[in-house]
C-alpha positions, 0 to 999 in steps of 0.5 A: 699102916702109914696113912692117917686116913686109914685110921678114919680119924675124927677131927677135934680141931682143925688148921691149928698151930702147934701150941694150939694143938698142945693146949687143946689136948692138955685142957680137954683130955684128962690123961695125956703123955708127953712124947718127943717129936718123931714118935710113931703111932701106927707107923705115923710120925708126930711132928712139931714143936715140943712138948707134944702130948698124945691123949688117952680117952677111953679106947681113943688116942687123941694127937696132933697130926700135921699134914703138909700144906694143910696144917696141923690138926688134932685127931682121935682114933681107936688106940688098940695096942698103942695105948698100952705102948704109950703107957708103958713109956711112962714106967721107963 
C-alpha cells in the first residue's frame, strides 16, 4: 500500500510547515518516537526536516505527511503492526 488515501486518514493539522507538524505532535501526543527522513509506514515514506516524530495514541499513529503541491499535514491512521515495529526500534 503506497497511497495515504487508502489508509483513510483523519487530518489533524493541514498545510503546515515541518516545524509546525513536529511541534503539534510533540505537544499533543504523549507517546512519540523520533525517526529519520525516509522512514516508511505502510509503504509511505515520511519526508521532512529532522527531527521527525511519529506519535502513538491508542491504536493509531499520528505523523507528518507531505503531499507535493499541497504542503505538510499531520494525519492520524489506524496503526496495526506498525505500532509494534515503531516501538521495537526504540530498543535498538
